[in-house]
Structures are given as structure tokens and as C-alpha cells.
C-alpha angles and dihedrals in degrees: 000000000000144000116215122207106202096222139036116294126001139244114272089235091058092047092053090046094050092051085074091060104052091167091066118076120212121219136184135211118233099194091122096058095099099044090046089050093050090051090051089054089047092052092046093051094044090050097043093048095040091234096161098059092040093052091047092053093049091051085057089050087244113147097175094106087066090064100041129087110295110247096177121113133229112229104189113107090011124128123248120198112204115200107201113030099199128114095308097038092053092052089050090050091051092053093047089053088053088058092054096259129141113236129215117180141195123210134171092224107034091180089063092064117110107276093228094047111149088205131087108247122197139176121254090256086070093061097100093058094041097052094068089056094050127108097167121029115199118193108206097156129121118233114261133142088269097050098043110123093350085155111051138143093295094049093047090050089060093059117096117243119283101031121159114219120203122187119191094144114069129320096232092060086078119052108249101218094040091053094048095050093045089055091046097050095042097247086127117044092216148317140228112205130187098161127059151188102246129034134186112279092212143354095278092058093055093095099050113028117122111221093221141012087244121074099245088155090071094060119093091203094064128085111199129203126176099238096276103121091122094059125096138148092269100039095119092048091049091047092054095047092050090048092049089054092051093049093045090053090052093047091053091049092247127142109277115231130236100033113183121232101222094199093053093042098234 
């Protein structure tokens, strides 16, 4: 017997409910790992290359950025730190390697990493010594009591100047105030954010809900996306294909993939 959640992670209320049914396993689908990873790389490149303000200037027929000091970053040979080395994080790492970057990764269960992984995989306890080596910080973590505010003022202070932060996990993994102030004072070069701190409460609120109590939208060094990294033109096809693999494994009596650890929350 199994319950399938047709995305990565599960709501905390569902996790608590299913603890009362220990005879039923809970499984995820990871069909969205690649599109989310592609969005993470898109946000990184857009932030590092300052695409949004450059595009805005060109739409106004303003060429002055071409003659100003170049604030864009080169990414080849830089180090990416991927927090959350699961299905999504491994895809992010793979794409970073394709850009010529070195990859460090953090995972709750280091032993569960692929045995042939080309990346350095570390436990969360190593975070303080990895942050000073980081050029791009990817947040690929779910939100749980353990991951809440994993990146706060103290952690951001350990980063070297000029880091790009990309969050495609959950907003609350990064402290809201600390992130905003680090972007304002230039401690961070830039950020690409697909996940937020405030969401529309209903359909009517979708056209006028600020994603944060801080004005991230006023910052030129932020690229904003409305939590849709997992979407693509073939999302439904990919979802059905991954669901079919899971069901076929169950029908053959094989171990079903992507079982959720209810205590960990993912």
C-alpha cells in the first residue's frame, strides 16, 4: 500500500497525517527535477550577467550601460555550493559542471549520494567551512523545521564578496530580512529567486500580492520568478511517465522509488 504525492516533497499536514498510517508508504514523483534545475541555471545566469537591468535599459533605447563599469560575473572555474543534493540538486550540479564550474554539495544523508558522484558531498555540519569557498549558492532544500533559516545573517557573512544566491527550494530556508539587506548593501552580488515568503491567499489576490514584506522588486540585482520553476511545456507528459514507472515497479513487486521519510519531511 502506498500514497503517491505527484511532486517533490509533501505538505507538513500530510506528513503528520500519514504518521498515523505506518503501514502505508509515501512516495514522490521527481518528474520536475530537470525543469527546476534548468530554471536554477537560468536564474543564476540572468543574475550574474545582470540581464534584467540591461534589458530594461535597451527597451528604453538607453545604451549607457554599455559604457559603464562591467558588473557582470564570469562563471567558468567558479565554485557552486548546492544545498540539497537530491534529484533536483544533482541535476543542478550536472548543469554547473557543464559550464565549467566546480561543485560542492550538502546532503542530509551523505551515504545516499550516487557512489560515482563527481561532486564533493558533505553533511550540513560542514556548511560553515564551505561557505567561504562559494561563488554561487544554490538552495535546493525543502522547508522543514531543520532547514528553516539555514541561511541567515551569520551564514551570509561567511560568504566571500560577490556571491550569487539562487533559491529554487523554499523561501523560508533563507532568512528574509538577512537576504534583503545583503542584497541592498552589496554583500551579495545578486540573487535569482523562484520561491518566496508571501503567496496569494486566493485567486482574487493573484494580481496584487507582494512576495515579501521587503521591496525586493526595487533591487536591480534581483531576478524574480513566481514559483513556477517546475513547469514546462511537457510537464504533464513527464509526470505521467514517472508515475507509470512507479506503478510498474509496484506491479512487479519491486521496490518503489522516491519513498518519503516522514520524520525528515522529504
